N, C-alpha and C positions, 0 to 999 in steps of 0.2 A: 756682662757675659756670664754664662753659667760656669760653675767651677769645673775646669777641664779634667782634673783628676777623678773627681767623683762621677762625672758624666761618663768618662771612659770605663770606669769600673762598673757602672750601672749597665752600660750597653753590653758589656761582656759577661756580667754576672747576674743580671735580673731575668728570671725566666717565668715569673708569674706567681701563682698562688696554689696552696694545697699541699699534697703529700706524695712524694715520688713512689712510696711503697703501696699506693692505692691501685685499685683494679682498672679504673678508667681514666684516660688522659684526654683532655680536649685541647687541641692545638689550632689556634686561629692565625690570622695574619698580623694584626696589631690592635692595640687598644684604641678606642675612640678618646676624644679629648684633645689635650695639647693645644688649646686655643691661645694660650699666652705663656710668656716666659715665666711669669710668677707661678702659674700652675705647674709647669715642669720643675721649677725649683722646689715646690712642695713635694712633688713625687720623688725627687732625688733625696730630699731630707728624710722622707718617710723610709725609703729603702736603706738609707745610710744608718738607720737605727738598727737594722738587722744585718746588712751586708751578707745575706745568704741568697741562694738562687731562687728559692721559693719563700714567700712571706705570707702573712695572714691577710686575707682579702678584706675582711670587715675592719680590722684595726687600721690597715693602710688607708682604706677608703674614707673612714671617719677622720683620719689625720689630715686629709686634704681640705676638710672644712669647706666643702663646696655644696651649695644648696641642692643642686641637682643630684649629685652623688649621694649626699646624705639621705635623700628621699628613697633610695633603694634599701636603706638599712634602719631608718628611724621612722616609725609611724607618724603621720601628720595628716592634716586636712580634716574635713567634716567627717569622713569615714574612719579616721584614725588608723590608717594602714599604710604600708610601704608601697611604692610604685614598682611594678615589675619591669626589670631591665630586659629589653627586647632580645638581645643576644643570649643572655643567660637562661631565659624562660624555656626555650627548646632544649637546651643542654640539661637543665634540671629535670625536664620531662623524661629524657632518655635515662638519666641516672635513676629516677624513680621507677621507670619501666624495668630496668635491670634488677632493682631491689624488690620488684613485684608490689610496689605501692601505687595503686592505680586510681586513687581518689580523684585525681585531676581529669579523668576521663569524663566525668559528669559536669565539666565546666566549672568545677569548684576550685577556685584559684587560691583558697586559703592556704593549702599545703605548699603551693609554689612560693607564696610570700613568706611563709614560715621558714622554708629551707633557705631561700635567698637571704633573709634577714639574719639568720642565726648560724647556718652551717656551710654556706656556699664559699668554697675556697679557703676554708680554715685549715690550720696546720695539722689537725687531727682528722681531716676528712678522708673519704674514700674516693677522691678524684684529684686531678690536677687541671688547672686552667692556665694554659700557657699560650705563647704566641711566637711565631717565627721572628718577628721584629720587636724590639723592646720599647721603642719610643712611641708615645701616644700621638695620634694625629687625627684631626677632624675628618679627613678623607684622603684617599690616595693621591689626589691631585694637589694637595696642599703641602708646602714645604717651607718652614720658617726657621729651621734649626741653623741654617747658615748665618742667620742674623743674630742668633743667641749664643753661638759657639764658634771658635776658630779651629776645631778639630778637623783634620783633613778629610775624614770619612763623612763629614756632614756638609760638605760644600754643595751637594745636590742629593736628591733621592736616589738617582742612578748610582752615584758613588757609594752612598750608604748601603744600598742593596748589594753591590759588588763586594764591598769590604766586610760587612757585618753578617750577611746571610750564611756564608760558608762556615764562619766561626760558630754560629749558633746551631747550624745543622749538625756539625760534628759533636757538639756538646749534647744535643738531644739524642743523637745516635748512641752516645756512650751511656746516657741515662736509661735508654730503652734496653740496651744490652745488659746493663747492671741489674735492672729491676724487673724486666719481663712482665709488663702489665698485661692484663687480659685483653684490653682493647684500647686503641688510639683512634680518636675521631678527628680527622683533618677537615676543617670546615672553611668554605670559601674557595671559589674556583679560579680566582685571578692569579693564584700562585701555584698552579699545577706543576710548573717546572721544578719548584722547590719541594713540593710534596713527592714528586718522582724521585728526587735526590734523597729525601729522607727515607722512603721505603725501599729505594734502590731498584725500582722497576718502573716501566712505563705504565702508569695506572690505567689510562684509557684503553690501552691495547692489550693489557694483561689481566686486569681484575674483572671479576664478574660484575656486569652492569645490571642492576635490579631496579625495576620501575615500581613506584608506588603512586598510582594515579598518573599525573603528567610529569611528576618529578622522579628522579632516580638517584641512586647512590652506587658507589663502587665498593666491592668487598674482596679482601684477600686475607688469608691466614698465613703468617710467616713466622716460623720459630715460636709457635704457641701464642703469638699475639695477633689478634684480629685487627686489621687496619680497615677503616671505613673512610671514604671521601664523600662529603656531602656538600650541598649548597650551603651558603652562609645561613646560620640558624635563625637569623632575623628575617629571612626572605620567604616566609610562609611555608616552611616545611610542614607537611601534614602530620598530625598526631600518629597516624597509622605507621609512619616511617619510624618515629621514635620507639613505638611499641615493638616493631619488627626487629630493629637493631638491638634493643634491649634484650629481647628474647634470644637472639643469636648469641650474644655475649654470655647470657646466663647459661645457655645450654652447651657452650663450647668447653 
């Protein structure tokens, strides 16, 4: 079994990577991974070195010592380069659009790899990479934590959501109120109920719905923070959308 005390502290205390004082926060549903108890144990050990709500993405990822994860940070292969992580790639594009660094428009992925390898989710960065839920999972239909822990909140995914989501939403709200970031990007549409609770409005029926080609995003400005709700960043979001959102944030 996983260590009950550290696991509980991790669930309530780990919120991702980066810097709360940054301009842009990216909040998704949950991290991928979590394929084995041994992997989760490594994640807990990594976080336990910090015991802070945000940790360093590169240091944490390399600590996991996983070949696939390492490929996002350590150049390898015949081309001696890192592999782009599908979720992060779009988010990095938006960050660069906000900073008016547009080299990636020409299909030049070198800058994307450079940012991912050296700057993405670092403690001194100008962004936050967070998630509503703290535990990594291969997909939303998988649930093995009841086999690895006897915590009551982990007996099922349903109980996990019911117990953990309100705690984390309240914490994220407190951080938003305290730091007042320029923009928060909520990505993934499976958790609209929780995004509504975080923003404290009915997003679909209140926010401006803006189309970019066949895809769309929602936008509202509340207390000087721009909230954007988009499709999951790995689902083929067009570059034009990243550029458009980056410009809105920059001009706000």
